[in-house]
Each structure stands twice: as structure tokens, then as C-alpha cells.
C-alpha positions in Angstrom: -15.0 12.9 -1.4 -12.2 11.2 -3.6 -9.8 8.3 -2.7 -6.6 7.0 -3.7 -5.7 3.2 -3.6 -2.1 3.5 -3.2 -0.1 0.2 -3.7 3.5 0.1 -2.9 5.5 -2.4 -5.2 9.4 -3.4 -5.8 11.1 -5.6 -8.0 11.2 -8.4 -5.4 7.5 -8.8 -5.4 7.1 -9.8 -9.1 6.7 -13.2 -8.2 3.7 -12.7 -6.3 2.3 -9.2 -7.6 1.6 -10.8 -10.7 -1.4 -12.7 -9.3 -2.1 -10.7 -6.0 -2.1 -6.8 -8.3 -5.1 -8.0 -10.8 -6.9 -9.4 -7.4 -6.4 -6.3 -5.4 -7.9 -4.3 -8.6 -11.1 -6.6 -8.9 -12.1 -6.1 -5.1 -11.1 -2.3 -4.6 -10.2 -0.6 -8.0 -14.1 0.2 -8.5 -14.4 1.8 -5.3 -11.7 4.5 -5.6 -11.2 7.5 -7.8 -7.6 6.8 -8.7 -4.8 4.1 -8.3 -1.3 4.8 -7.7 1.2 2.0 -8.0 4.4 3.1 -6.1 7.7 1.4 -7.5 10.5 1.5 -5.4 13.6 0.7 -7.4 16.0 1.3 -4.3 18.5 -1.9 -3.5 18.3 -2.2 0.1 21.1 -3.5 2.1 19.3 -5.7 4.3 19.2 -9.4 3.5 15.9 -9.9 3.7 15.0 -7.2 1.0 17.9 -8.0 -1.5 16.5 -8.8 -4.9 18.3 -11.6 -6.7 17.7 -11.5 -10.5 16.9 -7.8 -10.0 16.8 -6.6 -13.8 14.1 -9.8 -14.9 11.8 -8.8 -12.2 11.6 -4.9 -12.7 10.9 -6.0 -16.3 8.1 -8.3 -14.7 6.7 -5.7 -12.7 6.7 -3.1 -15.4 4.8 -5.5 -17.7 2.5 -6.1 -15.0 1.7 -2.6 -14.2 1.5 -1.8 -18.0 -1.1 -4.3 -18.5 -3.1 -3.1 -15.5 -2.8 0.8 -16.3 -4.0 -0.2 -20.2 -7.1 -1.3 -19.1 -8.2 1.2 -15.9 -8.1 4.8 -16.7 -7.4 6.0 -13.3 -4.1 4.2 -12.6 -0.8 5.5 -12.9 2.7 4.4 -11.9 5.0 6.6 -9.8 8.8 5.5 -9.0 10.2 6.8 -5.5 12.0 10.1 -5.7 15.0 9.5 -3.6 16.2 13.5 -4.2 17.0 15.5 -1.4 14.7 18.2 -2.0 12.1 15.7 -2.2 12.7 13.8 0.9 13.0 17.0 3.0 9.6 18.1 1.7 8.1 14.7 2.5 9.5 14.7 5.9 8.4 18.4 6.6 4.7 17.1 6.1 4.9 13.8 8.5 7.8 14.3 10.2 8.6 15.9 13.5 12.4 15.8 13.2 12.2 17.3 9.7 14.2 14.4 8.1 13.3 10.8 6.9 15.3 7.7 6.4 15.4 5.7 3.1 14.4 2.4 5.1 14.5 1.2 8.9 17.1 -0.3 11.1 15.9 -3.7 9.9 16.3 -3.0 6.0 12.7 -2.5 5.2 11.7 0.7 3.4 10.6 3.8 5.4 10.5 6.6 3.2 8.5 5.0 0.4 5.9 4.5 2.2 5.1 8.2 3.2 6.1 9.3 -0.7 3.2 7.4 -1.9 1.1 9.0 0.6 2.6 12.1 0.0 2.3 11.9 -3.7 -1.5 10.7 -3.9 -3.8 13.4 -5.6 -6.6 12.1 -2.9 -6.6 13.3 0.5 -8.3 10.0 1.2 -5.9 7.1 0.7 -6.1 3.4 1.2 -2.5 2.0 1.2 -1.5 -1.8 0.4 1.5 -3.8 0.3 1.2 -5.8 -3.0 0.8 -9.1 -1.2 -2.4 -8.3 0.7 -5.4 -10.6 0.0 -9.1 -9.7 0.2 -12.4 -11.5 0.9 -15.9 -10.8 1.6 -15.9 -8.3 -1.6 -17.9 -5.0 -0.4 -18.1 -2.7 -3.1 -19.2 -0.2 -0.2 -16.4 -0.8 2.3 -14.1 2.1 1.3 -17.4 4.5 1.2 -18.1 3.2 4.9 -14.4 4.1 5.9 -14.8 7.7 4.7 -17.5 8.0 6.9 -16.0 6.7 10.0 -13.0 8.9 9.3 -15.2 11.9 9.0 -17.4 11.2 12.2 -14.8 9.8 14.5 -11.4 12.3 15.2 -10.0 9.3 17.5 -10.0 7.0 14.5 -6.7 8.0 12.4 -7.2 4.7 10.2 -9.6 2.2 9.0 -8.9 -1.3 8.1 -10.7 -4.4 6.9 -11.8 -7.1 9.1 -8.2 -8.9 10.5 -9.2 -12.3 8.8 -12.4 -13.7 7.4 -14.9 -13.7 9.7 -16.2 -16.2 12.5 -19.5 -17.1 13.2 -19.4 -14.9 16.5 -16.9 -12.3 15.0 -14.4 -13.4 17.4 -10.9 -12.7 16.4 -8.0 -15.7 17.0 -4.8 -13.8 16.2 -5.5 -10.4 17.1 -6.1 -8.7 20.2 -8.2 -5.2 20.0 -11.4 -3.8 21.9 -14.0 -5.0 20.3 -16.7 -2.1 19.4 -19.7 -3.8 17.8 -21.1 -7.6 17.5 -22.6 -7.5 13.9 -21.0 -6.8 11.6 -18.0 -6.9 13.9 -15.8 -4.0 14.6 -12.4 -4.0 16.7 -10.2 -0.9 17.9 -6.3 -1.2 18.3 -3.7 1.5 19.1 -1.3 0.1 16.6 -1.3 0.5 12.6 0.7 -1.9 10.1 2.1 -0.6 7.1 0.7 -3.8 5.1 -2.6 -2.0 4.8 -4.7 1.1 6.6 -6.9 4.0 5.0 -6.3 7.5 6.3 -7.6 11.0 5.8 -4.1 12.6 5.1 -5.4 16.4 6.0 -5.3 15.0 9.6 -1.7 15.5 9.5 -2.0 19.3 9.4 -5.8 19.7 10.5 -4.6 18.1 13.9 -0.8 19.1 13.7 0.1 15.4 13.4 3.9 14.9 13.4 5.7 11.6 13.8 9.2 11.4 15.8 11.7 8.9 14.9 12.1 6.5 17.0 15.7 4.5 17.9 15.9 1.1 18.3 17.4 -0.8 21.4 20.8 -1.2 22.1 21.2 -4.9 20.3 18.9 -4.1 17.0 21.2 -0.9 16.9 24.3 -2.6 16.6 22.6 -5.0 14.2 21.4 -1.9 12.1 25.5 -0.3 12.3 26.7 -3.9 10.9 24.2 -3.8 8.4 24.6 -0.4 7.3 20.9 0.4 7.9 19.7 3.8 9.6 19.3 3.8 13.2 15.8 4.2 13.1 12.7 1.8 13.8 10.4 0.7 11.0 7.7 3.2 9.7 5.0 1.1 11.7 6.4 1.2 14.9 7.0 5.0 14.4 3.2 5.2 13.4 2.4 2.9 16.3 4.1 5.0 19.3 2.5 7.9 18.4 -0.9 6.5 18.5 -0.2 4.9 21.8 1.1 8.5 23.1 -1.8 10.5 21.6 -5.0 8.4 22.2 -5.2 7.4 18.5 -6.5 4.4 17.2 -7.4 1.9 14.1 -10.5 0.6 13.7 -11.0 -2.6 11.7 -14.3 -3.2 10.5 -16.2 -6.1 8.5 -18.8 -3.4 7.0 -21.9 -4.3 5.7 -23.1 -7.1 3.4 -20.6 -9.5 3.2 -18.6 -7.0 4.4 -14.3 -6.9 3.7 -12.1 -8.8 5.3 -8.1 -9.2 4.7 -5.6 -12.2 4.5 -1.6 -11.9 4.8 0.5 -14.1 3.4 3.7 -14.4 5.9 5.8 -17.0 4.1 7.4 -17.0 0.6 8.1 -20.5 -1.4 7.4 -22.7 -4.6 4.5 -23.9 -3.1 3.1 -20.5 -2.4 3.8 -19.2 -5.6 1.9 -22.4 -7.2 -1.0 -22.4 -5.5 -1.7 -18.6 -5.4 -4.0 -18.3 -8.1 -5.9 -21.2 -6.5 -5.7 -19.3 -3.3 -6.9 -16.1 -4.5 -9.8 -17.7 -6.5 -11.0 -19.2 -3.2 -10.8 -16.1 -1.2 -12.5 -14.2 -3.6 -15.6 -17.0 -3.6 -15.5 -17.1 0.1 -14.2 -21.0 0.2 -12.6 -20.6 3.6 -12.1 -23.8 6.1 -13.2 -22.4 9.7 -9.7 -23.0 10.9 -8.5 -20.2 9.0 -11.4 -17.8 10.1 -10.6 -15.2 12.7 -6.7 -15.5 11.6 -5.3 -12.7 10.0 -2.3 -14.8 8.2 -2.7 -17.5 5.8 -2.5 -20.5 7.7 -2.2 -24.3 7.2 -5.7 -25.0 6.4 -5.1 -23.3 3.4 -1.7 -23.9 2.3 1.1 -26.5 3.3 3.9 -24.1 4.8 5.7 -27.2 6.1 8.6 -26.9 3.7 8.7 -22.9 4.8 9.1 -24.1 8.5 11.6 -26.3 8.3 14.0 -23.7 6.5 13.0 -21.0 9.2 13.8 -23.3 12.1 17.4 -23.7 10.6 17.4 -20.1 9.9 16.3 -19.2 13.5 19.3 -21.4 15.0 21.9 -19.7 13.0 20.2 -16.0 13.7 20.3 -16.9 17.7 24.0 -17.8 17.1 24.7 -14.9 15.1 23.2 -12.9 17.9 25.4 -14.1 20.7 28.5 -13.5 18.7 27.1 -10.0 18.0 26.7 -9.4 21.7 30.2 -10.8 22.6 31.7 -8.9 19.7 30.1 -5.6 20.8 31.2 -6.5 24.8 34.9 -7.0 23.5 34.8 -3.6 21.7 33.2 -1.9 24.7 36.0 -3.1 26.9 38.7 -2.4 24.2 37.4 1.3 24.0 36.9 1.6 28.0 40.8 0.8 28.2 
């Protein structure tokens, strides 16, 4: 059964991808039959996803992918095709509404995730965002996931264990139903677009079609002001479907040292400087107890204090902006009602 490792990239990712993509290839490239780098060149209006120095970062990403492909016979680059006929084709495969937005209400990518899944040559697709990090180093995890997906129809996706394992297999920052003690495995009724492995055939075998979901009124107002489509993120869309239809994802460590994932939540100069050393430590299993059981890269492995100070100020500004937006919306409603 063939498997595609499908990695989403954008020019915005250049500073970390030069380190993380080779790491992802070392850990996972030997377990799959094809690697598809899905390159998204769309400019998003959402402030989180704007890219300064776009051309410079795009050149860096293209250079990185050229180097990776030159050493891998089964890797290729596919730019996201936003042509209306292709978007209709992708929507028809995955979406009940027969239409698909380019991005979500918060400016995050929507269509690129489904485009990457659709264009993979293999039906088993292991999707990653380009910033995901992996420890344990198991070279059998992908094959084990394929077996689980073939045996258990209620499991629609598999993930490596969330965070490096604790001694008792307990998770500290994720809440799921524990299915196995050793090696640990947990069941969740949600899915994140950061990573997942699924069997794409299930969409037509089980007649799986996802419904686009509208945000709450406040987020709808914010999306309108940002000129973003009025739909929740792809992961929210998938998670709501799973909860409504009794589907789950299974996070499991697997045999031997297994495979586990870490997500770097923040970006900073400190992070970029320390990233090569972080990857080396993660690959060697040099992880402090404070990080074990935690899915997000925490202060025990990197100093996030500079980011935290910046975020505190941003949260204050965002709070005032929210209040102002609610006030403006209320005045508009009053005016329109007169």
C-alpha cells in the first residue's frame, strides 16, 4: 500500500523550513513511496499570514526544495492551483457544499490543505505542516498507521503521540481517551491541520463530505473587516464532522522507540537561532522531563520569554480592538435599524 508524505509550505515558512524540512525527510522520507511539497504562493490578507520580503523568502524555499529533490528520487514540488475548475474539482471530492474557500475567516489557509490531499498520487497521505518536529525515530510507524486505518473504520486519522512520552504514558496538555498503556495510544474526536495521516479513499467509500461552518457573530464581523471568507478553519470543519458522525483520530507511539511530535508555537530570533540545536536534541532523545507529555515546545527546551512579553502587549491591543469592533458593529446595527 503506497503512502505519500505531503508537506505544506509557503514563503512565510522559509526561516524555519531550511532546518525542519531536512529533519522531516530524515525521520519520515524513508517510510513513504512519494513526497509531495505543496507550495502555496497565495498572499493572505490576514495579518498573521502576511509575508514580508516575499520574493526573498520564496527564493529561499525554492532553493531548499531543489536541494531536497536532488537527493530524493520520489520527491516533487506542486504549486497550489487556484484556477476555478481545479477548485471545483477539489470541492466536489471533499466538500458537501460543492464550493471551497481559499482561506478561513482568520486568514489561515483552507483550500491548500485539501488541494495537497487531492493531488497526492497515493491514497494514504501523511500530511505535515513544515514546522512539525519528530522524535523517537521509528521507521515502522507509518506502516503501523496503515494497518490501524485498514482495521478500524471509526479511526479516520492517525497521528504520532502528542509530545515525548512520559514514564507512565500520560499526556499533560492533551485530553483524550487512553486506549493502550504500553505503548501509549489515545483517541480524540478532533483533528489539527498541523499533521494527520489518513486513507483518502474513505471519502468516497464512506461517503464522507465535509460541511463548511460559519463562525460566531463577532468572528464573522472580524472576518468581514479583514476581507476573509466567512468560514471556520479547515481543522474546525473536519473536527465538527468527526464529532457529529462518531469518527476519531488515534495518536499512538508505536513499537520500539516509537514516533512522537512536537509543535513550536512561537517564532522569534531566539527560536531560529536555536532550531538546529533543538532538532539535534529531539532526534537524539535529549528531552527534559518538563517537556515530556507536552505537545508544544516549552520553556524547558527554549527560552520563550521574549515572545511572551511581545504577546502580552499584542493581547492588550487585540482586546481593545475587539471592544472597538463590537462597539462599531452595535452602532451600525442601530443605524440600519432606524
